[in-house]
C-alpha positions as CSV (number, residue, x, y, z in Angstrom):
1,X,176.0,-54.7,116.8
2,X,172.7,-55.7,117.7
3,X,173.9,-58.5,120.2
4,X,176.3,-55.7,121.7
5,X,173.3,-53.5,122.4
6,X,171.3,-56.3,123.9
7,X,174.3,-57.3,126.2
8,X,174.8,-53.7,127.4
9,X,171.1,-53.3,128.1
10,X,171.3,-56.5,130.0
11,X,174.1,-55.3,132.0
12,X,172.5,-52.0,132.5
13,X,169.2,-53.6,133.8
14,X,171.3,-56.0,136.1
15,X,173.0,-53.2,137.7
16,X,169.6,-51.7,138.4
17,X,167.8,-54.9,139.3
18,X,170.1,-56.1,142.1
19,X,170.2,-52.9,144.2
20,X,166.4,-52.9,144.0
21,X,166.3,-56.3,145.2
22,X,168.4,-55.3,147.9
23,X,166.3,-52.4,149.1
24,X,162.9,-54.4,148.6
25,X,164.5,-57.2,150.7
26,X,165.4,-54.9,153.7
27,X,162.4,-55.7,156.1
28,X,161.1,-53.0,158.2
29,X,160.3,-53.8,161.9
30,X,156.6,-55.0,161.6
31,X,154.7,-56.3,164.6
32,X,151.4,-58.1,164.7
33,X,148.9,-58.8,167.7
34,X,145.4,-59.5,168.5
35,X,143.0,-57.9,171.2
36,X,141.0,-59.8,173.3
37,X,138.0,-58.9,171.1
38,X,139.6,-60.4,168.1
39,X,140.9,-57.2,166.5
40,X,143.9,-57.9,164.4
41,X,146.6,-55.0,164.7
42,X,149.6,-54.7,162.5
43,X,152.2,-52.0,163.1
44,X,154.9,-51.2,160.6
45,X,157.6,-48.9,161.8
46,X,159.0,-46.1,159.4
47,X,160.7,-43.3,161.3
48,X,161.7,-40.9,158.2
49,X,159.2,-38.4,159.2
50,X,156.8,-37.6,162.2
51,X,153.7,-38.9,160.1
52,X,151.5,-41.9,160.6
53,X,148.8,-43.6,158.5
54,X,145.9,-45.5,160.2
55,X,143.8,-47.9,158.2
56,X,140.8,-50.1,159.6
57,X,140.0,-52.8,157.1
58,X,136.5,-54.6,157.2
59,X,136.4,-58.1,155.5
60,X,133.3,-57.3,153.5
61,X,132.8,-56.0,149.8
62,X,130.6,-56.5,146.9
63,X,131.6,-60.1,146.5
64,X,130.0,-60.9,149.9
65,X,126.7,-59.5,148.4
66,X,123.8,-61.5,146.8
67,X,121.1,-60.9,144.1
68,X,118.6,-58.2,145.2
69,X,121.0,-56.7,147.9
70,X,123.8,-55.5,145.9
71,X,125.6,-52.1,146.8
72,X,125.1,-52.7,150.4
73,X,129.1,-52.4,151.3
74,X,129.6,-49.3,149.2
75,X,126.5,-47.6,150.7
76,X,127.3,-48.5,154.2
77,X,130.9,-46.8,153.5
78,X,128.9,-43.6,152.7
79,X,127.0,-43.7,155.8
80,X,129.8,-44.1,158.0
81,X,130.6,-40.4,158.1
82,X,126.8,-39.8,158.9
83,X,127.2,-39.7,162.7
84,X,127.5,-42.0,165.8
85,X,126.2,-41.6,169.4
86,X,128.9,-39.1,170.1
87,X,129.0,-37.0,166.9
88,X,126.7,-35.8,164.4
89,X,127.0,-36.2,160.8
90,X,130.2,-34.8,159.4
91,X,131.7,-33.9,162.7
92,X,134.3,-36.6,162.7
93,X,135.5,-35.2,159.1
94,X,135.5,-31.7,160.5
95,X,137.6,-32.5,163.5
96,X,140.1,-34.2,161.3
97,X,140.4,-31.5,159.0
98,X,141.0,-28.9,161.8
99,X,143.9,-31.3,162.8
100,X,145.3,-31.1,159.2
101,X,144.7,-34.7,158.5
102,X,143.7,-36.5,155.4
103,X,140.9,-39.0,155.4
104,X,139.1,-41.1,153.1
105,X,137.5,-44.6,152.5
106,X,137.1,-47.1,149.6
107,X,135.2,-50.2,148.9
108,X,136.1,-53.0,146.5
109,X,134.9,-56.6,145.8
110,X,136.6,-58.0,148.8
111,X,136.9,-55.2,151.5
112,X,135.9,-51.8,152.7
113,X,138.5,-49.5,154.4
114,X,138.8,-46.2,156.2
115,X,142.2,-44.4,156.7
116,X,143.6,-41.2,158.2
117,X,147.1,-39.6,157.5
118,X,148.1,-37.3,160.3
119,X,150.7,-36.3,162.6
120,X,151.9,-39.1,164.9
121,X,151.0,-37.1,168.1
122,X,147.3,-37.0,166.7
123,X,146.9,-41.0,166.3
124,X,144.8,-41.1,169.4
125,X,142.4,-38.8,167.7
126,X,142.1,-41.1,164.8
127,X,141.4,-44.0,166.9
128,X,138.9,-42.6,169.0
129,X,136.9,-41.6,166.2
130,X,137.4,-44.8,164.3
131,X,136.3,-46.8,167.3
132,X,133.3,-44.7,167.9
133,X,131.7,-45.3,164.6
134,X,132.6,-49.0,164.8
135,X,130.9,-49.2,168.2
136,X,127.9,-46.8,167.7
137,X,127.2,-45.8,164.2
138,X,124.0,-44.1,163.8
139,X,121.9,-44.7,160.6
140,X,119.4,-41.8,160.4
141,X,116.6,-42.6,157.9
142,X,116.6,-38.9,156.7
143,X,120.4,-39.1,156.1
144,X,120.0,-42.4,154.2
145,X,117.3,-41.0,152.0
146,X,119.6,-38.2,150.9
147,X,122.7,-40.2,150.6
148,X,121.1,-43.0,148.6
149,X,120.4,-40.1,146.0
150,X,123.9,-39.4,145.9
151,X,124.9,-42.8,145.3
152,X,122.5,-43.3,142.6
153,X,124.0,-40.1,141.0
154,X,127.5,-41.4,141.4
155,X,126.5,-44.6,139.5
156,X,125.1,-42.6,136.6
157,X,128.2,-40.4,136.5
158,X,130.9,-43.1,136.8
159,X,129.2,-46.0,135.1
160,X,125.9,-45.5,133.3
161,X,127.3,-42.4,131.5
162,X,130.7,-43.8,130.9
163,X,130.7,-46.2,128.1
164,X,134.1,-47.9,129.1
165,X,133.0,-48.3,132.7
166,X,129.6,-49.8,131.4
167,X,131.2,-52.1,129.2
168,X,133.6,-53.5,131.8
169,X,130.7,-53.8,134.2
170,X,128.7,-56.0,131.8
171,X,131.9,-57.8,130.8
172,X,132.6,-58.9,134.6
173,X,129.0,-60.1,134.9
174,X,129.5,-62.4,131.8
175,X,133.1,-63.3,132.9
176,X,132.3,-64.4,136.4
177,X,129.4,-66.9,136.1
178,X,129.7,-68.6,139.3
179,X,131.2,-65.9,141.9
180,X,130.3,-62.8,143.7
181,X,132.8,-60.7,141.5
182,X,129.9,-60.4,138.9
183,X,128.3,-57.8,141.2
184,X,129.5,-54.2,140.6
185,X,130.9,-52.6,143.8
186,X,128.4,-49.7,143.5
187,X,125.6,-52.0,143.1
188,X,122.8,-52.5,140.3
189,X,120.6,-49.3,139.9
190,X,117.4,-51.5,140.6
191,X,118.9,-52.5,143.9
192,X,119.8,-49.0,144.9
193,X,116.3,-47.6,144.1
194,X,114.8,-50.4,146.6
195,X,117.6,-50.3,149.2
196,X,116.4,-49.3,152.7
197,X,118.0,-48.2,155.8
198,X,117.0,-51.2,157.5
199,X,118.9,-53.4,155.1
200,X,122.1,-51.2,155.9
201,X,121.4,-51.6,159.5
202,X,121.4,-55.3,159.1
203,X,124.6,-55.3,157.0
204,X,126.4,-53.2,159.5
205,X,125.4,-55.5,162.3
206,X,126.4,-58.6,160.5
207,X,129.9,-57.5,159.3
208,X,131.2,-54.4,161.2
209,X,132.8,-56.2,164.2
210,X,136.3,-56.0,165.8
211,X,136.9,-59.6,165.2
212,X,136.1,-59.0,161.4
213,X,138.7,-56.1,161.0
214,X,142.3,-55.6,160.7
215,X,143.8,-52.1,161.9
216,X,147.0,-51.2,160.0
217,X,149.3,-48.5,161.4
218,X,152.5,-47.4,159.4
219,X,154.6,-44.5,160.3
220,X,156.7,-43.0,163.2
221,X,155.2,-45.2,165.7
222,X,156.3,-48.2,167.8
223,X,154.4,-51.3,168.8
224,X,154.0,-50.4,172.3
225,X,152.5,-47.0,171.6
226,X,149.9,-48.4,169.0
227,X,149.1,-51.4,171.4
228,X,148.4,-49.1,174.3
229,X,146.0,-46.7,172.1
230,X,144.4,-49.7,170.3
231,X,143.6,-51.3,173.8
232,X,142.2,-48.0,175.0
233,X,139.8,-47.2,172.2
234,X,139.3,-50.4,170.4
235,X,139.4,-53.1,173.3
236,X,136.1,-52.5,174.9
237,X,134.1,-52.9,171.8
238,X,132.6,-56.5,172.0
239,X,133.2,-59.1,169.5
240,X,130.3,-60.4,167.6
241,X,129.2,-63.8,166.3
242,X,130.1,-64.2,162.6
243,X,129.3,-66.5,159.7
244,X,132.5,-67.3,157.8
245,X,132.4,-65.9,154.3
246,X,133.5,-68.6,151.7
247,X,136.1,-67.7,149.1
248,X,134.4,-66.6,145.6
249,X,135.6,-69.5,143.7
250,X,135.0,-69.7,139.8
251,X,134.4,-72.5,137.5
252,X,137.7,-73.8,136.3
253,X,136.7,-74.0,132.4
254,X,133.2,-72.3,132.1
255,X,133.4,-72.4,128.4
256,X,133.8,-69.6,125.7
257,X,131.4,-66.7,126.4
258,X,130.6,-63.8,124.1
259,X,128.9,-60.5,124.4
260,X,128.3,-57.6,121.9
261,X,127.4,-54.3,123.3
262,X,126.1,-51.2,121.5
263,X,126.9,-48.1,123.6
264,X,127.2,-44.4,123.3
265,X,131.0,-44.7,122.2
266,X,133.0,-43.1,119.1
267,X,135.2,-46.0,118.8
268,X,134.7,-49.7,118.9
269,X,136.9,-51.7,121.6
270,X,137.5,-55.2,122.8
271,X,137.8,-57.0,126.1
272,X,139.1,-60.4,126.6
273,X,139.4,-62.1,129.9
274,X,140.6,-65.6,131.1
275,X,139.3,-67.1,134.4
276,X,142.7,-67.7,136.5
277,X,143.5,-68.4,140.0
278,X,144.7,-65.5,142.3
279,X,147.4,-66.0,145.1
280,X,144.6,-67.1,147.7
281,X,143.4,-69.8,145.4
282,X,146.3,-71.2,143.4
283,X,147.6,-74.5,143.9
284,X,151.0,-73.4,142.7
285,X,151.9,-69.7,143.6
286,X,154.5,-69.6,141.0
287,X,151.7,-69.6,138.3
288,X,150.4,-66.3,139.8
289,X,153.8,-64.6,139.7
290,X,154.2,-65.9,136.0
291,X,150.9,-64.4,135.1
292,X,152.1,-61.1,136.8
293,X,155.1,-61.1,134.7
294,X,153.1,-61.9,131.6
295,X,150.9,-58.8,132.1
296,X,154.2,-56.8,132.4
297,X,155.6,-58.7,129.2
298,X,152.4,-57.5,127.2
299,X,151.9,-54.1,128.7
300,X,154.9,-53.0,130.7
301,X,155.5,-49.6,129.1
302,X,156.9,-48.4,125.7
303,X,158.9,-51.5,124.8
304,X,156.2,-53.9,125.9
305,X,154.9,-56.5,123.2
306,X,151.5,-54.9,122.6
307,X,152.7,-51.4,122.3
308,X,155.6,-52.2,120.2
309,X,154.1,-54.9,118.0
310,X,150.6,-54.1,117.5
311,X,150.4,-50.5,118.1
312,X,153.7,-49.2,116.5
313,X,154.7,-52.0,114.4
314,X,151.7,-53.2,112.8
315,X,149.6,-50.1,113.4
316,X,146.9,-52.6,114.4
317,X,145.4,-50.9,117.5
318,X,145.4,-47.4,118.8
319,X,145.8,-48.7,122.2
320,X,146.2,-51.9,124.2
321,X,146.6,-53.0,127.5
322,X,147.0,-56.1,129.8
323,X,146.2,-56.5,133.6
324,X,145.8,-59.0,136.3
325,X,144.6,-58.8,140.1
326,X,146.9,-61.4,142.0
327,X,145.6,-60.4,145.3
328,X,142.0,-61.2,145.1
329,X,140.3,-63.2,147.7
330,X,138.8,-65.5,145.2
331,X,139.8,-66.6,141.5
332,X,140.4,-63.7,139.4
333,X,140.6,-62.7,135.7
334,X,143.5,-62.0,133.2
335,X,142.3,-59.2,130.9
336,X,143.2,-57.9,127.7
337,X,141.7,-54.7,126.1
338,X,142.3,-52.9,122.7
339,X,140.9,-50.5,120.5
340,X,141.5,-51.2,116.5
341,X,143.3,-48.4,114.6
342,X,140.2,-47.0,112.5
343,X,142.3,-44.8,110.6
344,X,144.0,-47.8,109.2
345,X,140.5,-49.5,108.8
346,X,141.4,-52.2,111.2
347,X,138.4,-54.5,112.8
348,X,137.9,-56.0,116.1
349,X,138.0,-59.4,114.4
350,X,141.6,-58.5,113.2
351,X,142.5,-57.3,116.9
352,X,141.2,-60.2,118.8
353,X,143.1,-62.5,116.1
354,X,146.2,-60.6,116.8
355,X,145.9,-60.7,120.6
356,X,145.5,-64.5,120.2
357,X,148.7,-64.6,118.1
358,X,150.6,-62.7,121.0
359,X,149.3,-65.3,123.6
360,X,149.9,-68.4,121.3
361,X,153.6,-67.1,120.8
362,X,153.9,-67.1,124.6
363,X,152.9,-70.8,124.6
364,X,155.6,-71.7,121.8
365,X,158.5,-69.6,122.7
366,X,159.7,-68.8,126.1
367,X,160.8,-65.2,126.4
368,X,164.4,-64.6,126.1
369,X,166.7,-63.9,129.2
370,X,167.0,-60.3,128.3
371,X,163.3,-59.5,127.8
372,X,162.4,-61.4,130.9
373,X,165.2,-59.5,133.0
374,X,164.2,-56.2,131.7
375,X,160.4,-56.7,132.6
376,X,161.3,-58.4,135.9
377,X,163.5,-55.3,136.8
378,X,160.4,-52.9,135.8
379,X,157.8,-54.7,137.8
380,X,160.3,-55.0,140.8
381,X,161.2,-51.3,140.6
382,X,157.5,-50.2,140.4
383,X,156.8,-52.3,143.6
384,X,159.9,-51.0,145.5
385,X,159.2,-47.3,144.6
386,X,155.6,-47.5,145.3
387,X,156.2,-48.8,148.8
388,X,158.4,-46.0,149.6
389,X,155.0,-44.4,150.7
390,X,153.8,-45.4,154.1
391,X,150.3,-45.2,152.7
392,X,151.2,-47.7,150.0
393,X,152.8,-50.0,152.8
394,X,149.8,-49.9,154.7
395,X,147.5,-50.7,151.9
396,X,149.6,-53.5,150.8
397,X,149.4,-54.9,154.2
398,X,145.7,-54.5,154.5
399,X,144.9,-55.9,151.1
400,X,147.0,-59.0,151.9
401,X,145.5,-59.5,155.4
402,X,141.8,-59.0,154.3
403,X,141.8,-61.3,151.5
404,X,143.1,-64.1,153.6
405,X,146.7,-64.1,153.0
406,X,149.4,-62.6,155.3
407,X,151.3,-59.3,155.3
408,X,154.7,-61.3,155.5
409,X,154.0,-62.3,151.8
410,X,155.2,-58.8,150.9
411,X,158.5,-59.4,152.4
412,X,159.0,-62.6,150.1
413,X,157.3,-61.1,147.0
414,X,160.6,-59.7,145.3
415,X,162.3,-63.2,145.8
416,X,159.3,-65.1,144.4
417,X,159.0,-62.8,141.4
418,X,162.8,-63.3,140.7
419,X,162.5,-67.1,140.9
420,X,160.1,-67.1,137.9
421,X,161.5,-68.8,134.9
422,X,160.8,-68.3,131.3
423,X,159.6,-71.9,131.3
424,X,157.2,-70.9,134.1
425,X,155.8,-68.3,132.0
426,X,155.3,-70.6,128.9
427,X,153.6,-73.2,131.2
428,X,151.3,-70.6,132.5
429,X,150.3,-69.4,129.0
430,X,149.6,-72.8,127.9
431,X,147.6,-73.6,131.1
432,X,145.3,-70.5,131.3
433,X,144.9,-68.8,127.8
434,X,142.5,-71.4,126.6
435,X,139.2,-70.9,124.7
436,X,137.5,-73.0,127.7
437,X,138.4,-70.1,130.2
438,X,137.5,-67.2,127.7
439,X,135.3,-64.2,127.9
440,X,135.0,-61.7,124.9
441,X,133.1,-58.5,124.7
442,X,132.7,-56.4,121.5
443,X,131.9,-52.9,122.3
444,X,130.5,-50.8,119.3
445,X,128.9,-47.4,118.6
446,X,125.3,-47.3,118.9
447,X,125.0,-46.5,115.3
448,X,126.3,-49.9,114.5
449,X,123.2,-51.6,115.8
450,X,121.0,-49.9,113.2
């Protein structure tokens, strides 16, 4: 009976899987061109509604920073809303609100991006406002003095006073011994306290140039419409001389590293990370897609291995997860986290041993056809449904381009995931889940330190 159920489940997933592949494989008209000043523009047509998303991505983030000058990229993102030669602080946001537009910005290790979602006939306004602050941002000292206080408070609220975030920040600093990924995006507090407006002015002059940016437009537009507007508003901005930024590469096998933290938390927790390549740095891209599928095998919903075996089965953990960023500019981490089931008097040592057991099982036994098919279908379904959103499409394009890849990879991604075999997963597990690539953090309540 069990085999009958498995066959039926495989058939059902197969029926779901292939239509998803067909939907995901249908390319939308996508166009690419570069203005004379070096600004790359990518236009993706999606005519389902008279709406458009405009995103301007800069190749700069916290991994570009250095000791003593951390947090610059994020602080500059805040200051980009504080006025230009044409507009005062907050005026561009007011104009967009009155047009019914949505706007925001975000900073990461690898990029800083600004976006607007608005009616297609208002795209020119978004371009004009974005080009204005690229060309003539003002950085008033009084506005900076107020905003840096806001950023410091943001750090307190989101990191210093949040044990899980503080633990992961310390964990990353250990797990990346050689690359800029050890730097928190918001910056270290000591650097925020000594940051000056002149530091930001120098950062803006160094990185905010049309030839260091990518403009992504997705929605009810055509190439000709966007090209005409881009030339009008962004074309006159001169290019700048740039110092090429090198990829943040990591030591291949840094050796096992361990950290114990005593924080204001009620429950203990564990972080395990392995230094692995990303798509931009891997010699074999199939390894990257195998690692993505491994993350889904371990933590892909109710039936995933960590939930079914360690949480519900052995009652060893109260929760566990696995994640991996394949689209970093440099080398990445494969991370596992878990909290022991304290009601069952489980310990961090037992949890760590159980996680290793699951990883070693992947090395010894390739996943079954049924399990791999189910996990692959789940992962592909998530990608397909996510990209139904024009914002998600633009974000995928912008991310790929800004980390040094190509938007064209999103057209091949589903096929590449489909090509990964059980043997590929087994090989990736053997290659990357080793003690020589391992970082471990044990997070304990402060009382345990007494």
